[in-house]
N, C-alpha and C positions, 0 to 999 in steps of 0.2 A: 619397194622391198624393205621389210623391217630388218633392223640390225641392232647389235649391241655395241656399236662403235662409241657412242658418247659415254656409256657406262664404263667401257674399257679404258678409254682415254682419261676420264676423270679419276678413275681408280689408281691410275699410274701418275697422276699429277701432271699430265701433258696438256699444254694449251693447243687450241685448234691451229694456231699459227705454226707451232713447233711440228705438229704432225704433218701439216701441209708441206712444210719445207722438207721434211724427211721423205715424203712420198712424191715430191716434185709436182704438187698440184696447188691450187689457190686455197686460201682459207675459206672462201665461199663454197668451194667444192666440198670441203669437209663438213661445213654447216648444212649443205643440201643433202649430203649422205646421211648425216645424223637425223635430219628431219624427215627422211624418207621421200624427199622431192626428187632425188636423183639416184639412179641405179648405176653402180660402178661397172666399168668394163671388166672383163675377166682378168685382164692384166692388172688393173688397179686393185681388184679384189684379192688377187694373189699377193700383191705388194703389201696390202694392209695386213693380211694374214701372216705373212713373213715378219713384218714389223713387230707384231704382237706375239710371235712364236706360236700361232694357233692354226687350226684348219679353217678354211673358208666357211664351212658349214657351222662352225662354232661362233662365228661373228654375224653371218648373214642368214636370215630366215627366209627360205624359199617357200612360198605358198602357191601351189598350182591352182590355176583358174579352173573352177568346177563347172563353168557355163558351157 
């Protein structure tokens, strides 16, 4: 799933480690989310959205499978 997480994090001058600590996940999880290798649980997606004061759909881009 594509997302704007890295752009948002960098725009606010937040390091991956800081965000990971705030969200109670590992830095590797943040890196995997930013690189699109990992899709967050709905709970984590809500935590991220709340952290940035945004809606989930403003951060994560859901592309439906057309196959």
